[in-house]
GUMAR-931624 format. One record per residue (C-alpha): x, y, z. Coordinates in steps of 0.001 Angstrom, whole numbers, padded with zeros to 6 digits, always signed. Example, Ala and Ser with C-alpha at 12.3 -4.5 7.8 and 13.67 -1.06 7.14 Angstrom:
# GUMAR-931624
+012300-004500+007800
+013670-001060+007140
***
This chain:
# GUMAR-931624
-007321-022275+014854
-005835-024990+016528
-004693-027348+014105
-003086-023691+012613
-001470-022681+016060
-000617-026301+016919
+001566-026896+013280
+002931-023732+014668
+003489-024395+017749
+005132-027900+016344
+007438-025783+014438
+008534-023631+016975
+009402-026581+019500
+011406-028308+016561
+013375-025796+015856
+013734-024743+019453
+015126-028502+020111
+017275-028463+016979
+019073-024804+018544
+021846-026789+020841
+022745-028792+017658
+022686-025515+015275
+024700-023696+017706
+027068-026294+017718
+027367-026290+013782
+027842-022555+014479
+030974-022928+016232
+032828-025731+014884
+032600-023795+011184
+034474-021025+013242
+033805-017188+013280
+032883-015052+010312
+034545-012325+008757
+032365-009749+009294
+033178-007724+006073
+032633-011076+003640
+028734-010247+002758
+028741-012881+000825
+028697-015726+003048
+027032-014639+005402
+022853-013083+006650
+023612-009659+007746
+021635-008787+011135
+018762-005988+010424
+017762-003276+012600
+014584-001770+012188
+012649+001066+013955
+008811-001238+013814
+008835-000179+017574
+009730+003110+017328
+013293+001830+018689
+016760+000647+016709
+016094-003070+017847
+017309-005993+015861
+014617-007544+013842
+015325-011062+015011
+013925-009716+018340
+010436-007775+017591
+007771-009664+018191
+006402-008923+014189
+006428-010525+011214
+008318-007752+009177
+010035-007452+005808
+012736-005042+005041
+014854-003883+002242
+017328-001631+001941
+018712+000496-000915
+021120-001049-001966
+018300-004610-001969
+016025-001997-004077
+018521-001074-006883
+019357-004987-006716
+015865-006060-007743
+015129-003495-010156
+012640-002571-007686
+010513+001139-007850
+007415+001490-006324
+005310-000552-004436
+004134-003915-007332
+008063-004924-006357
+007892-004599-002929
+004915-007012-002827
+006354-009557-004317
+009164-009379-002331
+006745-009645+001384
+005072-013063+002090
+001315-012892+002219
+000676-009077+000274
-000392-008515-003290
-000819-005344-004399
-004485-004198-006431
-003370-001968-008554
-005978-000804-011624
-003980+001662-013162
-001149+003894-012142
-001928+005755-008492
-004253+003422-008168
-002421+001189-005380
-004265-001100-002193
-002375-003460-000394
-004326-006744+000611
-002244-008791+003611
-003371-011488+005352
-006522-011930+003124
-007682-008697+004352
-009658-007098+001618
-013213-007262+000163
-012025-005900-002843
-009061-004508-004858
-010644-001338-004963
-012082-000246-001565
-014450+002081-003233
-015461+004509-000406
-013222+002828+002372
-009555+003008+003717
-007182+000669+002936
-006392-002149+005023
-002680-001447+005032
-001504+001676+005988
+001351+003047+003751
+003976+005903+005869
+005984+008358+004542
+008560+008575+007657
+005415+010293+009561
+003101+011614+007632
+000129+008405+006264
-000574+008964+002672
-002659+005723+002427
-006530+007120+001517
-010048+005385+000654
-010339+003999-002662
-012469+006667-004611
-008320+008208-003973
-005361+007868-005792
-002566+006942-003796
+000783+007482-005114
+003113+005860-006227
+006434+007455-004571
+009895+007479-005904
+011842+004678-003994
+015327+006363-004539
+017900+007021-001983
+015595+005159+001042
+017318+004541+003927
+014823+001567+004600
+010780+000252+003612
+009661-001831+006359
+006523-003681+005622
+004367-004817+009082
+001829-007625+008777
-000665-007792+011075
-003070-004838+012965
-000439-002406+014001
-003251+000408+015597
-001168+000488+018681
+001910+002683+017171
+000387+003699+013516
-003069+004139+014435
-006298+004272+012202
-005921+002088+009161
-003252+000128+010134
-005903-002822+010249
-003646-005541+008134
-000330-003927+008196
+002098-001076+007715
+004609-000577+005334
+006875+002538+006031
+009073+004243+003935
+012052+006024+005970
+013629+008399+003781
+017879+008920+004217
+019271+011720+006733
+022065+013789+005515
+025410+013106+006308
+027535+015870+008071
+030490+013926+007938
+031369+013895+003970
+030571+015137+000145
+028557+012263-001168
+026657+012136-005029
+025106+008821-006908
+023269+008407-010302
+021142+005939-011439
+019465+006095-015042
+017296+002981-016630
+016321+002406-019640
+014028-000257-020624
+012183-001651-023976
+008907-003437-023405
+007450-006198-025994
+005892-003816-029166
+008293-000796-028305
+007304+001373-025771
+010606+003275-024575
+010961+003266-020379
+013390+005911-019055
+013566+006583-014975
+016611+008994-014195
+017519+009106-010424
+020084+011448-008715
+020974+012722-005020
+023935+014983-003541
+024999+014930+000486
+026665+018271+001021
+028801+019232+004651
+027671+022299+005106
+029411+022739+008474
+031738+019726+009126
+030125+017037+011576
+026840+019605+012375
+025011+020652+009129
+023997+018746+005832
+022107+019094+003639
+020842+016195+000889
+019130+016873-002324
+017421+014167-004394
+014900+014033-007723
+013730+011906-010172
+012075+011495-013096
+010506+009024-014968
+008775+008378-018486
+006927+005017-019859
+005481+004714-022948
+002211+002536-021988
+000664-000587-024377
-002819+000062-024099
-004682+001387-027180
-007654+003507-026182
-010034+003103-029764
-012064+005964-028412
-009838+008629-027966
-007899+006592-031247
-004448+007441-029544
-002218+004202-029224
-000056+003340-026241
-002629+005399-024926
-001472+005029-020282
+002181+006586-020739
+003326+008110-017510
+005029+011575-016228
+006516+011109-013131
+008985+013628-011584
+009522+015396-008304
+012369+015401-005238
+012999+016126-002047
+015544+017937+000100
+015841+017933+003914
+018832+019949+006204
+019965+018278+008748
+021425+020267+012218
+022950+018082+014816
+024803+021174+017211
+025835+018807+020028
+025592+015066+020386
+022389+015712+021821
+020137+017508+019408
+018841+017381+016373
+016919+018930+013528
+015489+017708+010307
+013929+019561+008069
+012564+018353+004937
+011140+019301+001610
+008970+016868-001144
+007596+017197-004284
+006166+014978-006631
+003603+014686-009212
+002488+011927-011329
+000778+012385-014715
-000313+009018-016289
-001970+010103-019632
-004013+007301-019988
-005992+004195-017655
-004604+000624-018483
-007255-001241-018131
-008607-002945-020910
-012033-005085-022461
-010615-008520-023244
-013831-008425-025374
-012083-005483-027427
-008077-007095-027682
-006139-007842-024995
-004900-004678-024836
-007481-001997-026140
-010037+000281-023595
-012771+002515-024797
-013654+005081-023125
-014760+008823-025477
-011822+011098-023593
-008209+009837-021867
-009883+008113-018118
-007414+010603-015910
-005915+010039-012564
-003402+012221-011710
-001624+012760-007802
+000555+016041-006878
+001633+015741-003598
+004079+018211-001620
+005283+017738+002384
+006982+019979+004649
+008344+018368+007783
+010152+019583+010869
+011404+016759+013377
+013309+016985+016638
+015406+014483+018905
+016558+015581+021750
+018973+013008+023550
+018002+012675+027687
+020069+011001+030222
+018015+007420+029920
+015514+008202+027154
+014987+009734+023574
+011816+012499+022326
+011204+012899+019216
+008648+015406+018071
+007858+015178+014095
+005183+017514+012296
+004335+017177+008957
+002275+019552+006658
+000466+017624+003507
-001241+019025+000697
-002093+016477-002016
-003903+017752-005238
-005734+014862-007309
-007575+014377-010559
-010441+011560-011215
-011963+012202-014534
-013406+009011-015813
-015963+007419-018503
-018716+005593-016756
-020828+005097-020008
-019748+001609-018889
-022724+001619-016157
-025642+001497-019770
-023742-000521-021841
-022057+002645-023270
-025666+003809-024466
-025306+007475-023026
-022686+009769-022693
-022080+009497-018697
-018338+010757-017430
-016891+012422-014085
-014440+014678-014007
-013699+015058-009807
-010902+017510-008862
-009399+016172-005010
-007737+018542-002957
-006492+017165+000649
-004792+018687+003203
-003285+017190+005752
-001511+017811+009462
-000050+015147+011726
+002108+015357+014710
+003794+012972+017145
+005230+013368+020153
+007177+010308+021517
+009828+009389+024489
+011697+005947+024284
+013887+005063+026801
+017053+003434+026366
+017807-000182+025987
+018311-001790+028470
+017543-003163+031928
+014203-005077+033135
+012115-002301+031596
+012068-000536+028345
+008881+001915+027719
+007487+004116+025527
+004799+007010+025804
+003430+009379+023121
+001290+011878+021545
-000751+011889+017787
-002847+014080+016085
-003703+014053+012714
-006378+016199+010453
-007501+015890+007595
-010093+018008+005225
-010665+016886+001715
-012415+019228-000634
-014174+017515-003803
-015279+019469-006955
-017576+016339-008607
-018295+017232-012530
-020668+014860-013738
-020827+015510-017481
-021818+014174-021156
-020588+015395-024252
-020814+017590-027069
-021650+015082-029638
-024584+013238-027699
-026282+016394-026434
-026435+017325-030354
-027415+014225-031424
-030387+013464-028750
-031571+017278-029253
-031125+017991-025438
-030563+021439-025080
-030485+024173-021543
-027337+022855-019826
-024713+025869-019461
-022673+023298-020939
-021442+019649-021252
-021729+018917-017503
-025389+018122-016601
-024587+018224-012779
-022395+019859-010192
-021375+020165-006379
-019083+020016-004110
-018464+018679-001206
-015692+018544+002159
-014874+016273+004920
-013083+016748+007828
-011526+013808+009569
-009624+014041+012700
-007781+011341+014684
-006168+012183+018373
-004437+009601+020396
-001850+008791+022961
+000013+005384+023246
+002516+004127+025333
+004340+000513+025569
+006105-001353+028110
+008413-004306+028445
+009370-006368+031153
+012667-008679+030892
+012240-011558+033321
+015452-012375+032171
+017775-012245+029196
+015914-014403+026713
+012224-014121+028027
+010296-010729+028254
+006824-009746+027674
+005266-006503+025824
+002777-004578+026375
+000770-001730+024538
-001935+000284+024716
-003472+003071+021998
-006623+004931+023111
-008294+007765+020340
-010890+009348+019024
-011940+009641+015353
-014111+011566+013936
-015009+012354+010124
-018170+014933+008807
-019024+016006+005656
-020661+018567+004180
-022909+019568+000746
-021575+023231-000582
-024030+025304-002060
-022659+026231-005462
-023921+023000-006994
-027318+021744-009019
-028222+018576-010859
-030712+018073-013623
-032943+015654-015387
-030612+014525-017754
-030136+011204-017203
-033828+010334-017628
-033975+012210-020536
-030548+010294-022057
-031626+007230-020812
-035666+007289-022423
-034505+009462-025293
-036691+012437-024045
-035466+015857-026171
-035695+019551-025086
-034669+021599-022177
-033755+019936-018899
-034923+020734-015817
-031854+022574-013429
-031733+022102-009548
-030025+023759-007651
-028237+022023-004445
-028470+023257-001400
-025994+023722+001664
-026266+020522+004015
-024456+019174+007260
-023918+015273+007783
-024073+013978+010708
-020871+013657+012220
-019248+009737+012742
-017123+009978+016187
-015603+006321+017712
-013817+006310+020584
-011243+003567+022025
-008893+001637+023145
-005908-000923+020710
-003952-003107+022304
-000677-005560+021730
+000562-007972+024175
+003151-010300+022913
+005277-013236+024750
+009110-013305+023387
+011188-016109+024003
+014466-016843+023341
+015314-020528+023851
+019026-019986+021575
+020735-016632+021067
+020731-017532+017078
+016738-018038+018171
+013628-015729+019250
+009875-017534+019341
+007051-014904+020012
+003146-014961+021503
+000722-012582+019969
-001969-010743+020321
-003593-007377+018288
-006252-005099+017220
-006876-002835+014233
-009283-000521+013012
-010650+001725+010737
-012557+005296+011302
-015961+005599+010413
-016712+006009+006716
-018730+009061+005772
-020948+008802+002817
-020841+012335+000557
-024423+011136-000945
-026105+010388+002695
-029934+010632+002508
-029790+010620-001613
-032888+009101-003083
-032164+007713-006753
-033298+009636-010088
-033931+006269-011633
-035914+004216-010041
-036976+005939-006599
-037734+002412-004618
-033840+001469-004488
-031615+001935-001860
-031603+005145+000199
-027431+006278+000586
-027303+005353+004468
-025324+008038+006553
-021700+006187+006738
-020056+002918+008164
-019153+002828+011368
-015610+001611+012380
-015169-002368+011283
-012141-004297+014460
-009878-006805+013723
-008427-009069+016564
-004811-010570+014910
-003428-014270+017089
-000423-014901+016180
+003028-017365+017255
+006515-017088+015078
+009833-017936+015077
+012521-015774+013800
+016331-016740+013505
+019464-017188+012425
+021348-020770+011663
+024691-022464+010707
+026572-019414+011336
+024491-016918+010228
+024204-018865+006159
+020344-019310+007429
+017376-016530+008232
+014292-017317+008618
+010870-015638+009311
+007616-018346+010260
+004488-016602+011430
+001178-018304+011732
-002062-016064+012723
-005769-016075+013260
-007581-013478+012704
-011496-012478+013560
-012587-009554+011488
-015964-007968+012310
-018287-005850+011428
-016604-004411+007931
-016519-001611+006415
-017415-002587+002959
-018579-001206-000784
-022283-001053-002209
-023697-000180-005213
-026919+001208-005661
-028221-000872-008457
-030114+001472-010752
-027211+004455-010826
-024274+003228-009657
-023704+005310-006787
-021314+003924-004164
-021919+003982-000288
-019717+002675+002550
-021679+000216+005145
-021440-002223+007994
-022108-006146+007495
-021095-009287+009728
-017641-011657+010301
-014542-013097+008556
-012353-015306+009741
-008757-015504+008135
-005995-017611+009342
-002618-018520+007477
+001121-019064+007499
+003960-016701+006289
+006853-017855+005485
+010329-016127+005090
+013816-017903+004702
+017212-016384+003746
+020136-018921+002862
+023651-019221+001403
+024143-022347+000406
+027679-021284-000532
+030192-018643-001233
+028702-016381-003527
+025304-017745-003549
+022120-016675-001960
+018430-018019-002103
+015747-016330-000755
+012115-017839-000283
+008947-016524+000848
+005572-017977+001043
+002343-017291+001878
-001154-019875+002610
-004121-017713+003271
-008001-018463+004122
-009749-015436+004392
-014127-016569+004370
-017170-014570+005242
-018181-016647+008256
-020990-014712+009933
-024051-012923+007447
-027319-011244+008291
-029472-012206+005533
-030054-008262+005738
-026097-007444+005306
-026389-009970+002515
-028896-008430+000703
-027259-004783+000828
-023523-006333+000165
-023724-009058-002403
-021899-010795+000074
-022630-014868+000833
-021109-016904+003741
-017697-018943+003607
-017094-016498+000442
-013201-016348-000111
-012438-012877+000372
-010038-011083-002495
-006998-012728-001926
-005473-015011-002704
-005118-018767-001538
-001055-019282-002025
+001702-016488-002633
+005009-016889-002995
+008383-016053-004926
+012361-017797-004629
+015278-015465-005939
+018234-017448-006215
+021455-015129-006582
+025363-015866-007810
+027734-013498-006899
+031548-013428-008161
+034905-012046-008690
+035302-011247-012186
+039110-009491-011280
+040584-007448-008341
+038216-004223-007874
+035249-005920-010160
+032767-008265-009256
+029814-009575-011075
+026300-010817-009767
+023432-012514-011976
+020092-013689-010662
+016739-014969-011222
+013572-013993-009127
+010396-015687-009933
+007295-015248-008215
+003729-016813-008301
-000115-015289-006890
-002985-017710-007297
-006074-016254-008363
-008744-014994-006466
-012281-013103-006388
-012317-009720-007131
-015775-008508-005017
-018547-010539-003914
-021357-012859-005568
-024165-010981-005384
-025861-007997-007351
-026075-005275-003881
-029765-004802-003609
-031277-007599-005346
-030365-010838-002955
-029504-013655-004697
-029369-012482-008168
-025383-012828-008905
-023176-009778-009973
-022790-009176-013773
-019219-007898-012452
-018326-010743-010659
-014877-012407-011803
-011341-014126-010473
-008220-013118-011564
-005811-015042-013153
-003462-017185-011353
-000591-016100-012592
+003789-016953-012405
+006521-014208-013673
+009995-014623-013988
+013111-011930-014271
+016510-012187-014261
+019094-009503-013710
+023226-009115-014580
+025868-007116-013361
+029264-005644-013136
+030326-003668-010319
+033574-001785-010646
+035269+001509-008863
+032462+003629-008288
+030449+002339-011419
+027354+000042-011483
+025878-001567-015016
+023283-004278-015153
+021024-005073-017832
+017513-006831-017161
+014603-008466-018324
+011225-008266-016483
+008026-010854-017033
+010956-012825-019079
+007825-014903-020695
+005812-012422-021287
+002730-013969-019096
-000531-011851-020086
-001943-013173-017182
-005053-010651-015184
-003842-009329-012151
-007262-006996-011369
-010801-006962-011893
-012815-004213-011713
-015655-005077-009712
-017892-002201-010607
-020145-001491-014284
-019643+001281-015110
-016425+001058-016641
-015964+000049-020062
-012502-001941-019354
-012422-003775-015739
-009270-005794-016719
-005836-005076-015331
-002541-007198-016673
+000824-007511-016088
+002838-005708-017640
+004665-006596-021251
+008060-008477-021502
+010957-005225-020842
+014458-005724-021523
+016938-002668-019947
+020125-001620-018783
+020894+000358-015889
+023895+002452-015010
+024593+003622-011263
+027605+005602-010713
+028629+007536-006995
+030861+009926-006733
***
């Protein structure tokens, strides 16, 4: 830690010493033309601290992307966001499974039974959940801004923001003018798969300068590239996704604004993209398509009032999230028996936040608020055989092909009060302290309509005849509850008008986890682990120093951060060996340390170079023998994140003729390899885990050429130019036959945009 912070302090001191020279260079070069976007870096405003602040003045490591940035890069989902953000990797086994790793804070890419370590927000609604749930990849068309905050954000964003928070901020309606846009994207993958993406927006003023409606719609139809030899379907992982949102905004006075939003998105991948290399590069096996579908509906009402000296915001969101988790589990027993799960889950979420934020200026800035969140998740589990196997094995007595059915529901709450106070010693030196005090709880319930049977024993040992049916009795689980504070303290210093340095300490946590099968004994091996009730909150403290600024007449922007993280009582996934039942528990301690760099440089008129890079070292540093036995972890084991990742993007913009601009860009991103889980088998101390493996270290290049004239933009692109098919994800569990995800094949396409 000392070496890392010393190096960072030296970097800060060096840049501070250079500040007068750089400022002089700016003065000698003259004032910039504010309309000339090709020769200067624009100033960025963010709301990560719940007020509008210059990005340079926020003591956080933040990456922002505007809608224009997204369009230029061809970013329509989470994959592109990870590539553009230093120190962030997207763990995506297949569509609708999206878990981010930031700063190495992740034990495996799946997060089975665990809440993600990076919170995902659409406006005010948190949509991230645990790894047994799908996490929708929402449309990013017509958003106002993306903000990716790295480091714990528990003070302002609550539980789940252990390593960061991703904010997707939708665009407000404009009551002053009619506006509309269309973006169409056609692409062809190597091998012939067709990709179709359609997006449209219309903004209609209903009462001039007072009332407006903004409607966005989108549709994606993307053919797959994986062949399922079990179902006989080629290109089985086709994705169908569609939806939209409507926002009505009323501004009757300069002080009051009311905003109502409805959004609905459906994502329907036809099969998983996970493959088995032993069967072929893009080949998988399941008796039926694995289905991970999502259907999300949100209703939001936000009211804002501008007092003299303070701004009040009250936001309430009600959301419904239905998901399907249908997966062939026969890999657990090497395909020897038919074994699958068809699970349907239904979430209802209610989130409310009221906050008041002072106007900027003066010696003090402050904010305060209250937060409430309630989620109920109902899951109907249906474990099945199949008719062909039942007939061949002579097993009878089941009402249908399902040998076990039961329902559970989990109710969780989070309530908190939070505040932040900034004191300015002078215009260039200020201190900020934030505190959030809240409580979280979760309780699971088993419903009374289910049944179990001895199918697994009969199937594994070849015992024909009628099964024994056992009703499942209703049960009420232990309520897991945690109460306590999260805090953040930072000191910021502006040694020159164009540069800000900061040092910060911040904490984060995740809520307790309830195991749905708590107390369950294995029917295969009664001496195996008895499922515990759950896992308590883990906690994390992040020490960070950073520097932000712009130099050479705003031609260079830099954001550099160094951090040291202590992560205690990790919530981890364990798997019972005999029957692959998953459960959550707590273990040991991890230390993660690293450096993140984000540079944006305009070396000459029309040229833009953006560079991101991150170095991370995250390892297990404390572990008892019991914790090692349960989890499979070992001391000094790397966590599931790369030691190095980075990207570079070079863009050139020029005028073809009056009224017609051209833009060409090449982007290269690199992600180092990393382990998919802990190396040993849970419950079998010292026994290597058969599913332990590493992802590939890979480098991917993309290119884009666009011409813009009048209201039309036409672009051609190539994604994955060299058709790199590296392994980007390895599933940590044995129940799947296919556990490997790869880079999407090379895709060549065109985009047509039109703005009215």
